[in-house]
N, CA, C, O and the ligand as a Tripos MOL2 file, in Angstrom:
@<TRIPOS>MOLECULE
protein
  261   259    66     0     0
PROTEIN
NO_CHARGES

@<TRIPOS>ATOM
      1 N          93.3520   96.7090  121.3010 N.3       1 MET1
      2 CA         93.5770   98.1480  121.0560 C.3       1 MET1
      3 C          94.8120   98.3330  120.1820 C.2       1 MET1
      4 O          95.8920   97.8230  120.4800 O.2       1 MET1
      5 N          94.6240   99.0690  119.1070 N.am      2 ILE2
      6 CA         95.7330   99.3590  118.2000 C.3       2 ILE2
      7 C          96.0390  100.8500  118.3330 C.2       2 ILE2
      8 O          95.1400  101.6840  118.2280 O.2       2 ILE2
      9 N          97.2880  101.1730  118.5600 N.am      3 GLU3
     10 CA         97.6340  102.5810  118.7860 C.3       3 GLU3
     11 C          98.7050  103.0550  117.8210 C.2       3 GLU3
     12 O          99.6440  102.3380  117.4770 O.2       3 GLU3
     13 N          98.5170  104.3000  117.4000 N.am      4 PHE4
     14 CA         99.5150  104.9300  116.5390 C.3       4 PHE4
     15 C          99.8770  106.2910  117.1000 C.2       4 PHE4
     16 O          99.0750  106.9600  117.7500 O.2       4 PHE4
     17 N         101.0980  106.6700  116.8270 N.am      5 ASN5
     18 CA        101.5380  108.0290  117.0470 C.3       5 ASN5
     19 C         101.5010  108.6980  115.6800 C.2       5 ASN5
     20 O         102.0810  108.1790  114.7260 O.2       5 ASN5
     21 N         100.8290  109.8430  115.5690 N.am      6 VAL6
     22 CA        100.7440  110.5370  114.2800 C.3       6 VAL6
     23 C         101.2100  111.9750  114.5000 C.2       6 VAL6
     24 O         100.4210  112.8540  114.8450 O.2       6 VAL6
     25 N         102.5020  112.1910  114.2940 N.am      7 GLN7
     26 CA        103.0910  113.4960  114.6130 C.3       7 GLN7
     27 C         102.5530  114.6160  113.7290 C.2       7 GLN7
     28 O         102.5270  115.7720  114.1490 O.2       7 GLN7
     29 N         102.1220  114.2870  112.5070 N.am      8 ASP8
     30 CA        101.6360  115.3520  111.6230 C.3       8 ASP8
     31 C         100.1220  115.5740  111.7320 C.2       8 ASP8
     32 O          99.5260  116.2440  110.8880 O.2       8 ASP8
     33 N          99.5130  115.0150  112.7620 N.am      9 MET9
     34 CA         98.1110  115.3150  113.0790 C.3       9 MET9
     35 C          98.1020  116.4920  114.0660 C.2       9 MET9
     36 O          98.3950  116.3220  115.2490 O.2       9 MET9
     37 N          97.7660  117.6660  113.5700 N.am     10 THR10
     38 CA         97.9890  118.8610  114.3900 C.3      10 THR10
     39 C          96.7170  119.5800  114.8230 C.2      10 THR10
     40 O          96.7790  120.4740  115.6670 O.2      10 THR10
     41 N          95.5700  119.2110  114.2650 N.am     11 CYS11
     42 CA         94.3530  119.9370  114.6380 C.3      11 CYS11
     43 C          93.1210  119.0520  114.4430 C.2      11 CYS11
     44 O          93.2310  117.8990  114.0270 O.2      11 CYS11
     45 N          91.9680  119.6010  114.7450 N.am     12 GLY12
     46 CA         90.7340  118.8360  114.6410 C.3      12 GLY12
     47 C          90.4300  118.3920  113.2250 C.2      12 GLY12
     48 O          89.8130  117.3490  113.0080 O.2      12 GLY12
     49 N          90.8670  119.1880  112.2670 N.am     13 HIS13
     50 CA         90.6610  118.8170  110.8700 C.3      13 HIS13
     51 C          91.4180  117.5310  110.5450 C.2      13 HIS13
     52 O          90.8710  116.6160  109.9290 O.2      13 HIS13
     53 N          92.6540  117.4750  110.9570 N.am     14 CYS14
     54 CA         93.4440  116.2540  110.7630 C.3      14 CYS14
     55 C          92.7630  115.0780  111.4590 C.2      14 CYS14
     56 O          92.6290  113.9960  110.8870 O.2      14 CYS14
     57 N          92.3380  115.3050  112.6880 N.am     15 ALA15
     58 CA         91.7400  114.2270  113.4640 C.3      15 ALA15
     59 C          90.4990  113.6840  112.7710 C.2      15 ALA15
     60 O          90.2870  112.4720  112.7470 O.2      15 ALA15
     61 N          89.6770  114.5660  112.2060 N.am     16 SER16
     62 CA         88.4560  114.0770  111.5660 C.3      16 SER16
     63 C          88.7790  113.3570  110.2600 C.2      16 SER16
     64 O          88.0890  112.4070  109.8920 O.2      16 SER16
     65 N          89.8160  113.7990  109.5610 N.am     17 ARG17
     66 CA         90.2090  113.0670  108.3400 C.3      17 ARG17
     67 C          90.6940  111.6650  108.6850 C.2      17 ARG17
     68 O          90.3670  110.6920  108.0060 O.2      17 ARG17
     69 N          91.4780  111.5840  109.7480 N.am     18 ILE18
     70 CA         92.0070  110.2800  110.1570 C.3      18 ILE18
     71 C          90.8760  109.3870  110.6470 C.2      18 ILE18
     72 O          90.8340  108.1940  110.3440 O.2      18 ILE18
     73 N          89.9650  109.9760  111.4040 N.am     19 SER19
     74 CA         88.8280  109.2120  111.9020 C.3      19 SER19
     75 C          88.0040  108.6510  110.7470 C.2      19 SER19
     76 O          87.6160  107.4830  110.7680 O.2      19 SER19
     77 N          87.7380  109.4790  109.7460 N.am     20 LYS20
     78 CA         86.9690  109.0180  108.5780 C.3      20 LYS20
     79 C          87.7010  107.9230  107.8260 C.2      20 LYS20
     80 O          87.0840  106.9710  107.3500 O.2      20 LYS20
     81 N          89.0140  108.0550  107.7170 N.am     21 ALA21
     82 CA         89.8020  107.0380  107.0140 C.3      21 ALA21
     83 C          89.6840  105.6900  107.7250 C.2      21 ALA21
     84 O          89.5740  104.6450  107.0850 O.2      21 ALA21
     85 N          89.7090  105.7310  109.0530 N.am     22 ILE22
     86 CA         89.6050  104.4830  109.8210 C.3      22 ILE22
     87 C          88.2100  103.8790  109.6940 C.2      22 ILE22
     88 O          88.0640  102.6680  109.5270 O.2      22 ILE22
     89 N          87.1890  104.7280  109.7730 N.am     23 ILE23
     90 CA         85.8090  104.2490  109.6170 C.3      23 ILE23
     91 C          85.6000  103.6610  108.2170 C.2      23 ILE23
     92 O          84.7840  102.7600  108.0230 O.2      23 ILE23
     93 N          86.3460  104.1870  107.2560 N.am     24 GLY24
     94 CA         86.2750  103.6570  105.8940 C.3      24 GLY24
     95 C          86.7740  102.2200  105.7940 C.2      24 GLY24
     96 O          86.3400  101.4630  104.9250 O.2      24 GLY24
     97 N          87.6840  101.8520  106.6850 N.am     25 VAL25
     98 CA         88.2160  100.4840  106.7100 C.3      25 VAL25
     99 C          87.2890   99.5820  107.5120 C.2      25 VAL25
    100 O          87.0230   98.4450  107.1220 O.2      25 VAL25
    101 N          86.8000  100.1010  108.6390 N.am     26 ASP26
    102 CA         85.9240   99.3240  109.5250 C.3      26 ASP26
    103 C          84.8730  100.2690  110.1030 C.2      26 ASP26
    104 O          85.1580  101.0730  110.9900 O.2      26 ASP26
    105 N          83.6510  100.1540  109.5770 N.am     27 ALA27
    106 CA         82.5710  101.0640  109.9940 C.3      27 ALA27
    107 C          82.2470  100.9230  111.4780 C.2      27 ALA27
    108 O          81.6590  101.8260  112.0720 O.2      27 ALA27
    109 N          82.6300   99.7900  112.0830 N.am     28 ASN28
    110 CA         82.3300   99.5680  113.5030 C.3      28 ASN28
    111 C          83.5030   99.9030  114.4190 C.2      28 ASN28
    112 O          83.4450   99.6610  115.6250 O.2      28 ASN28
    113 N          84.5550  100.4550  113.8510 N.am     29 ALA29
    114 CA         85.7350  100.7740  114.6670 C.3      29 ALA29
    115 C          85.4020  101.8430  115.6950 C.2      29 ALA29
    116 O          84.6230  102.7610  115.4360 O.2      29 ALA29
    117 N          86.0160  101.7020  116.8760 N.am     30 LYS30
    118 CA         85.9230  102.7560  117.8840 C.3      30 LYS30
    119 C          87.2470  103.5130  117.8660 C.2      30 LYS30
    120 O          88.3160  102.9390  118.0710 O.2      30 LYS30
    121 N          87.1470  104.8050  117.6180 N.am     31 VAL31
    122 CA         88.3550  105.6090  117.4420 C.3      31 VAL31
    123 C          88.4550  106.6220  118.5660 C.2      31 VAL31
    124 O          87.4970  107.3400  118.8510 O.2      31 VAL31
    125 N          89.6120  106.6780  119.2010 N.am     32 ASP32
    126 CA         89.8630  107.6570  120.2530 C.3      32 ASP32
    127 C          91.1220  108.4310  119.8750 C.2      32 ASP32
    128 O          92.2210  107.8780  119.8360 O.2      32 ASP32
    129 N          90.9390  109.7190  119.5960 N.am     33 ILE33
    130 CA         92.0560  110.5310  119.1150 C.3      33 ILE33
    131 C          92.3860  111.6040  120.1430 C.2      33 ILE33
    132 O          91.5130  112.3310  120.6170 O.2      33 ILE33
    133 N          93.6680  111.6810  120.4720 N.am     34 LYS34
    134 CA         94.1450  112.7460  121.3510 C.3      34 LYS34
    135 C          95.0660  113.6410  120.5390 C.2      34 LYS34
    136 O          96.2200  113.2950  120.2850 O.2      34 LYS34
    137 N          94.5530  114.7860  120.1370 N.am     35 ILE35
    138 CA         95.3370  115.6620  119.2680 C.3      35 ILE35
    139 C          96.6050  116.1370  119.9830 C.2      35 ILE35
    140 O          97.6890  116.1370  119.4010 O.2      35 ILE35
    141 N          96.4630  116.5380  121.2360 N.am     36 GLU36
    142 CA         97.6350  117.0630  121.9540 C.3      36 GLU36
    143 C          98.7430  116.0270  122.0940 C.2      36 GLU36
    144 O          99.9280  116.3420  121.9900 O.2      36 GLU36
    145 N          98.3290  114.7780  122.3340 N.am     37 GLY37
    146 CA         99.3250  113.7140  122.4810 C.3      37 GLY37
    147 C          99.7170  113.1040  121.1480 C.2      37 GLY37
    148 O         100.6230  112.2720  121.0810 O.2      37 GLY37
    149 N          99.0250  113.5230  120.0710 N.am     38 ARG38
    150 CA         99.2660  112.9930  118.7260 C.3      38 ARG38
    151 C          99.0220  111.4860  118.6640 C.2      38 ARG38
    152 O          99.6970  110.7760  117.9180 O.2      38 ARG38
    153 N          98.0630  111.0020  119.4420 N.am     39 THR39
    154 CA         97.8250  109.5690  119.4380 C.3      39 THR39
    155 C          96.4540  109.2260  118.8630 C.2      39 THR39
    156 O          95.4820  109.9630  119.0260 O.2      39 THR39
    157 N          96.4150  108.0890  118.1890 N.am     40 VAL40
    158 CA         95.1810  107.5420  117.6300 C.3      40 VAL40
    159 C          95.0400  106.1210  118.1670 C.2      40 VAL40
    160 O          95.8740  105.2610  117.8860 O.2      40 VAL40
    161 N          93.9830  105.8780  118.9400 N.am     41 SER41
    162 CA         93.7270  104.5420  119.4820 C.3      41 SER41
    163 C          92.4880  103.9830  118.8050 C.2      41 SER41
    164 O          91.4770  104.6740  118.6790 O.2      41 SER41
    165 N          92.5660  102.7510  118.3760 N.am     42 VAL42
    166 CA         91.4730  102.1550  117.6090 C.3      42 VAL42
    167 C          91.1260  100.7810  118.1660 C.2      42 VAL42
    168 O          92.0010   99.9500  118.4100 O.2      42 VAL42
    169 N          89.8280  100.5610  118.3630 N.am     43 GLU43
    170 CA         89.3450   99.2110  118.6370 C.3      43 GLU43
    171 C          88.6650   98.7470  117.3740 C.2      43 GLU43
    172 O          87.6500   99.3110  116.9640 O.2      43 GLU43
    173 N          89.2170   97.7200  116.7520 N.am     44 SER44
    174 CA         88.7340   97.3240  115.4390 C.3      44 SER44
    175 C          89.1480   95.9010  115.1440 C.2      44 SER44
    176 O          90.1130   95.3820  115.7050 O.2      44 SER44
    177 N          88.3870   95.2720  114.2400 N.am     45 LYS45
    178 CA         88.7910   93.9590  113.7650 C.3      45 LYS45
    179 C          89.8090   94.0800  112.6350 C.2      45 LYS45
    180 O          90.4300   93.0930  112.2390 O.2      45 LYS45
    181 N          89.9730   95.2930  112.1220 N.am     46 ALA46
    182 CA         90.9710   95.4980  111.0660 C.3      46 ALA46
    183 C          92.3720   95.3050  111.6500 C.2      46 ALA46
    184 O          92.5870   95.4610  112.8520 O.2      46 ALA46
    185 N          93.3110   94.9660  110.7820 N.am     47 THR47
    186 CA         94.6820   94.7810  111.2580 C.3      47 THR47
    187 C          95.3840   96.1320  111.3860 C.2      47 THR47
    188 O          94.9670   97.1430  110.8210 O.2      47 THR47
    189 N          96.4590   96.0960  112.1500 N.am     48 LYS48
    190 CA         97.2800   97.2990  112.3150 C.3      48 LYS48
    191 C          97.7640   97.8010  110.9560 C.2      48 LYS48
    192 O          97.8100   99.0070  110.7140 O.2      48 LYS48
    193 N          98.1220   96.8740  110.0760 N.am     49 GLU49
    194 CA         98.6220   97.2490  108.7460 C.3      49 GLU49
    195 C          97.5370   97.9550  107.9270 C.2      49 GLU49
    196 O          97.8020   98.9630  107.2710 O.2      49 GLU49
    197 N          96.3060   97.4140  107.9710 N.am     50 GLU50
    198 CA         95.2050   98.0320  107.2120 C.3      50 GLU50
    199 C          94.9350   99.4440  107.7150 C.2      50 GLU50
    200 O          94.7080  100.3610  106.9260 O.2      50 GLU50
    201 N          94.9630   99.6100  109.0410 N.am     51 LEU51
    202 CA         94.6880  100.9220  109.6110 C.3      51 LEU51
    203 C          95.8090  101.9070  109.2810 C.2      51 LEU51
    204 O          95.5580  103.0680  108.9590 O.2      51 LEU51
    205 N          97.0360  101.4280  109.3650 N.am     52 ALA52
    206 CA         98.1810  102.3020  109.0510 C.3      52 ALA52
    207 C          98.1110  102.7600  107.6030 C.2      52 ALA52
    208 O          98.4060  103.9140  107.2920 O.2      52 ALA52
    209 N          97.7190  101.8500  106.7200 N.am     53 GLU53
    210 CA         97.6260  102.1860  105.3020 C.3      53 GLU53
    211 C          96.5400  103.2490  105.0770 C.2      53 GLU53
    212 O          96.7290  104.1840  104.2980 O.2      53 GLU53
    213 N          95.4090  103.0950  105.7620 N.am     54 ALA54
    214 CA         94.3150  104.0550  105.6100 C.3      54 ALA54
    215 C          94.7360  105.4410  106.1030 C.2      54 ALA54
    216 O          94.4150  106.4500  105.4750 O.2      54 ALA54
    217 N          95.4440  105.4860  107.2130 N.am     55 ILE55
    218 CA         95.9070  106.7710  107.7480 C.3      55 ILE55
    219 C          96.9210  107.3950  106.7860 C.2      55 ILE55
    220 O          96.8970  108.6030  106.5480 O.2      55 ILE55
    221 N          97.8010  106.5740  106.2400 N.am     56 ALA56
    222 CA         98.7980  107.0730  105.2840 C.3      56 ALA56
    223 C          98.1140  107.5830  104.0140 C.2      56 ALA56
    224 O          98.5020  108.6160  103.4680 O.2      56 ALA56
    225 N          97.0900  106.8510  103.5440 N.am     57 ASP57
    226 CA         96.3580  107.2760  102.3440 C.3      57 ASP57
    227 C          95.6610  108.6120  102.5710 C.2      57 ASP57
    228 O          95.4530  109.3700  101.6240 O.2      57 ASP57
    229 N          95.2990  108.9060  103.8200 N.am     58 ALA58
    230 CA         94.6550  110.1820  104.1340 C.3      58 ALA58
    231 C          95.6750  111.3140  104.1800 C.2      58 ALA58
    232 O          95.3150  112.4850  104.3090 O.2      58 ALA58
    233 N          96.9540  110.9500  104.0720 N.am     59 GLY59
    234 CA         97.9910  111.9860  103.9940 C.3      59 GLY59
    235 C          98.8000  112.1840  105.2650 C.2      59 GLY59
    236 O          99.5090  113.1800  105.4120 O.2      59 GLY59
    237 N          98.6880  111.2210  106.1900 N.am     60 TYR60
    238 CA         99.4000  111.3590  107.4650 C.3      60 TYR60
    239 C         100.4120  110.2260  107.6460 C.2      60 TYR60
    240 O         100.4570  109.2720  106.8700 O.2      60 TYR60
    241 N         101.2070  110.3650  108.6790 N.am     61 THR61
    242 CA        102.3280  109.4450  108.8840 C.3      61 THR61
    243 C         102.1680  108.7070  110.2130 C.2      61 THR61
    244 O         102.6410  109.1770  111.2480 O.2      61 THR61
    245 N         101.5010  107.5490  110.1820 N.am     62 PRO62
    246 CA        101.3090  106.8130  111.4320 C.3      62 PRO62
    247 C         102.5560  106.0290  111.8210 C.2      62 PRO62
    248 O         103.2110  105.4110  110.9820 O.2      62 PRO62
    249 N         102.8670  106.0700  113.1090 N.am     63 GLN63
    250 CA        103.9340  105.2300  113.6330 C.3      63 GLN63
    251 C         103.3000  104.3350  114.6790 C.2      63 GLN63
    252 O         102.6060  104.8140  115.5760 O.2      63 GLN63
    253 N         103.5320  103.0450  114.5670 N.am     64 ALA64
    254 CA        102.9950  102.1090  115.5520 C.3      64 ALA64
    255 C         103.6260  102.3900  116.8980 C.2      64 ALA64
    256 O         104.8260  102.6530  116.9830 O.2      64 ALA64
    257 N         102.8270  102.3350  117.9500 N.am     65 ILE65
    258 CA        103.3580  102.5420  119.3030 C.3      65 ILE65
    259 C         103.6850  101.1670  119.8890 C.2      65 ILE65
    260 O         104.1480  101.0740  121.0260 O.2      65 ILE65
    261 CU         95.0560  119.6360  111.0090 Cu       66 CU66
@<TRIPOS>BOND
     1     1     2 1
     2     2     3 1
     3     3     4 2
     4     3     5 am
     5     5     6 1
     6     6     7 1
     7     7     8 2
     8     7     9 am
     9     9    10 1
    10    10    11 1
    11    11    12 2
    12    11    13 am
    13    13    14 1
    14    14    15 1
    15    15    16 2
    16    15    17 am
    17    17    18 1
    18    18    19 1
    19    19    20 2
    20    19    21 am
    21    21    22 1
    22    22    23 1
    23    23    24 2
    24    23    25 am
    25    25    26 1
    26    26    27 1
    27    27    28 2
    28    27    29 am
    29    29    30 1
    30    30    31 1
    31    31    32 2
    32    31    33 am
    33    33    34 1
    34    34    35 1
    35    35    36 2
    36    35    37 am
    37    37    38 1
    38    38    39 1
    39    39    40 2
    40    39    41 am
    41    41    42 1
    42    42    43 1
    43    43    44 2
    44    43    45 am
    45    45    46 1
    46    46    47 1
    47    47    48 2
    48    47    49 am
    49    49    50 1
    50    50    51 1
    51    51    52 2
    52    51    53 am
    53    53    54 1
    54    54    55 1
    55    55    56 2
    56    55    57 am
    57    57    58 1
    58    58    59 1
    59    59    60 2
    60    59    61 am
    61    61    62 1
    62    62    63 1
    63    63    64 2
    64    63    65 am
    65    65    66 1
    66    66    67 1
    67    67    68 2
    68    67    69 am
    69    69    70 1
    70    70    71 1
    71    71    72 2
    72    71    73 am
    73    73    74 1
    74    74    75 1
    75    75    76 2
    76    75    77 am
    77    77    78 1
    78    78    79 1
    79    79    80 2
    80    79    81 am
    81    81    82 1
    82    82    83 1
    83    83    84 2
    84    83    85 am
    85    85    86 1
    86    86    87 1
    87    87    88 2
    88    87    89 am
    89    89    90 1
    90    90    91 1
    91    91    92 2
    92    91    93 am
    93    93    94 1
    94    94    95 1
    95    95    96 2
    96    95    97 am
    97    97    98 1
    98    98    99 1
    99    99   100 2
   100    99   101 am
   101   101   102 1
   102   102   103 1
   103   103   104 2
   104   103   105 am
   105   105   106 1
   106   106   107 1
   107   107   108 2
   108   107   109 am
   109   109   110 1
   110   110   111 1
   111   111   112 2
   112   111   113 am
   113   113   114 1
   114   114   115 1
   115   115   116 2
   116   115   117 am
   117   117   118 1
   118   118   119 1
   119   119   120 2
   120   119   121 am
   121   121   122 1
   122   122   123 1
   123   123   124 2
   124   123   125 am
   125   125   126 1
   126   126   127 1
   127   127   128 2
   128   127   129 am
   129   129   130 1
   130   130   131 1
   131   131   132 2
   132   131   133 am
   133   133   134 1
   134   134   135 1
   135   135   136 2
   136   135   137 am
   137   137   138 1
   138   138   139 1
   139   139   140 2
   140   139   141 am
   141   141   142 1
   142   142   143 1
   143   143   144 2
   144   143   145 am
   145   145   146 1
   146   146   147 1
   147   147   148 2
   148   147   149 am
   149   149   150 1
   150   150   151 1
   151   151   152 2
   152   151   153 am
   153   153   154 1
   154   154   155 1
   155   155   156 2
   156   155   157 am
   157   157   158 1
   158   158   159 1
   159   159   160 2
   160   159   161 am
   161   161   162 1
   162   162   163 1
   163   163   164 2
   164   163   165 am
   165   165   166 1
   166   166   167 1
   167   167   168 2
   168   167   169 am
   169   169   170 1
   170   170   171 1
   171   171   172 2
   172   171   173 am
   173   173   174 1
   174   174   175 1
   175   175   176 2
   176   175   177 am
   177   177   178 1
   178   178   179 1
   179   179   180 2
   180   179   181 am
   181   181   182 1
   182   182   183 1
   183   183   184 2
   184   183   185 am
   185   185   186 1
   186   186   187 1
   187   187   188 2
   188   187   189 am
   189   189   190 1
   190   190   191 1
   191   191   192 2
   192   191   193 am
   193   193   194 1
   194   194   195 1
   195   195   196 2
   196   195   197 am
   197   197   198 1
   198   198   199 1
   199   199   200 2
   200   199   201 am
   201   201   202 1
   202   202   203 1
   203   203   204 2
   204   203   205 am
   205   205   206 1
   206   206   207 1
   207   207   208 2
   208   207   209 am
   209   209   210 1
   210   210   211 1
   211   211   212 2
   212   211   213 am
   213   213   214 1
   214   214   215 1
   215   215   216 2
   216   215   217 am
   217   217   218 1
   218   218   219 1
   219   219   220 2
   220   219   221 am
   221   221   222 1
   222   222   223 1
   223   223   224 2
   224   223   225 am
   225   225   226 1
   226   226   227 1
   227   227   228 2
   228   227   229 am
   229   229   230 1
   230   230   231 1
   231   231   232 2
   232   231   233 am
   233   233   234 1
   234   234   235 1
   235   235   236 2
   236   235   237 am
   237   237   238 1
   238   238   239 1
   239   239   240 2
   240   239   241 am
   241   241   242 1
   242   242   243 1
   243   243   244 2
   244   243   245 am
   245   245   246 1
   246   246   247 1
   247   247   248 2
   248   247   249 am
   249   249   250 1
   250   250   251 1
   251   251   252 2
   252   251   253 am
   253   253   254 1
   254   254   255 1
   255   255   256 2
   256   255   257 am
   257   257   258 1
   258   258   259 1
   259   259   260 2
@<TRIPOS>SUBSTRUCTURE
     1 MET1         2 RESIDUE 1 A MET
     2 ILE2         6 RESIDUE 1 A ILE
     3 GLU3        10 RESIDUE 1 A GLU
     4 PHE4        14 RESIDUE 1 A PHE
     5 ASN5        18 RESIDUE 1 A ASN
     6 VAL6        22 RESIDUE 1 A VAL
     7 GLN7        26 RESIDUE 1 A GLN
     8 ASP8        30 RESIDUE 1 A ASP
     9 MET9        34 RESIDUE 1 A MET
    10 THR10       38 RESIDUE 1 A THR
    11 CYS11       42 RESIDUE 1 A CYS
    12 GLY12       46 RESIDUE 1 A GLY
    13 HIS13       50 RESIDUE 1 A HIS
    14 CYS14       54 RESIDUE 1 A CYS
    15 ALA15       58 RESIDUE 1 A ALA
    16 SER16       62 RESIDUE 1 A SER
    17 ARG17       66 RESIDUE 1 A ARG
    18 ILE18       70 RESIDUE 1 A ILE
    19 SER19       74 RESIDUE 1 A SER
    20 LYS20       78 RESIDUE 1 A LYS
    21 ALA21       82 RESIDUE 1 A ALA
    22 ILE22       86 RESIDUE 1 A ILE
    23 ILE23       90 RESIDUE 1 A ILE
    24 GLY24       94 RESIDUE 1 A GLY
    25 VAL25       98 RESIDUE 1 A VAL
    26 ASP26      102 RESIDUE 1 A ASP
    27 ALA27      106 RESIDUE 1 A ALA
    28 ASN28      110 RESIDUE 1 A ASN
    29 ALA29      114 RESIDUE 1 A ALA
    30 LYS30      118 RESIDUE 1 A LYS
    31 VAL31      122 RESIDUE 1 A VAL
    32 ASP32      126 RESIDUE 1 A ASP
    33 ILE33      130 RESIDUE 1 A ILE
    34 LYS34      134 RESIDUE 1 A LYS
    35 ILE35      138 RESIDUE 1 A ILE
    36 GLU36      142 RESIDUE 1 A GLU
    37 GLY37      146 RESIDUE 1 A GLY
    38 ARG38      150 RESIDUE 1 A ARG
    39 THR39      154 RESIDUE 1 A THR
    40 VAL40      158 RESIDUE 1 A VAL
    41 SER41      162 RESIDUE 1 A SER
    42 VAL42      166 RESIDUE 1 A VAL
    43 GLU43      170 RESIDUE 1 A GLU
    44 SER44      174 RESIDUE 1 A SER
    45 LYS45      178 RESIDUE 1 A LYS
    46 ALA46      182 RESIDUE 1 A ALA
    47 THR47      186 RESIDUE 1 A THR
    48 LYS48      190 RESIDUE 1 A LYS
    49 GLU49      194 RESIDUE 1 A GLU
    50 GLU50      198 RESIDUE 1 A GLU
    51 LEU51      202 RESIDUE 1 A LEU
    52 ALA52      206 RESIDUE 1 A ALA
    53 GLU53      210 RESIDUE 1 A GLU
    54 ALA54      214 RESIDUE 1 A ALA
    55 ILE55      218 RESIDUE 1 A ILE
    56 ALA56      222 RESIDUE 1 A ALA
    57 ASP57      226 RESIDUE 1 A ASP
    58 ALA58      230 RESIDUE 1 A ALA
    59 GLY59      234 RESIDUE 1 A GLY
    60 TYR60      238 RESIDUE 1 A TYR
    61 THR61      242 RESIDUE 1 A THR
    62 PRO62      246 RESIDUE 1 A PRO
    63 GLN63      250 RESIDUE 1 A GLN
    64 ALA64      254 RESIDUE 1 A ALA
    65 ILE65      258 RESIDUE 1 A ILE
    66 CU66       261 GROUP 0 **** ****
């Protein structure tokens, strides 16, 4: 499980953009997003770095937990 804190993810729109960005890296990734907690949990074969880069490219600021 790879987890990020994304403080600038504030609504469902942000969550779906982040989810799509992660699926773009790994189509088989399992993504669990908690908007209220600002957390993104991912089960994926992709590395933490690849996922962080994808989230950043989508315009958000992931912090590794
Ligand atoms: Cu939003």
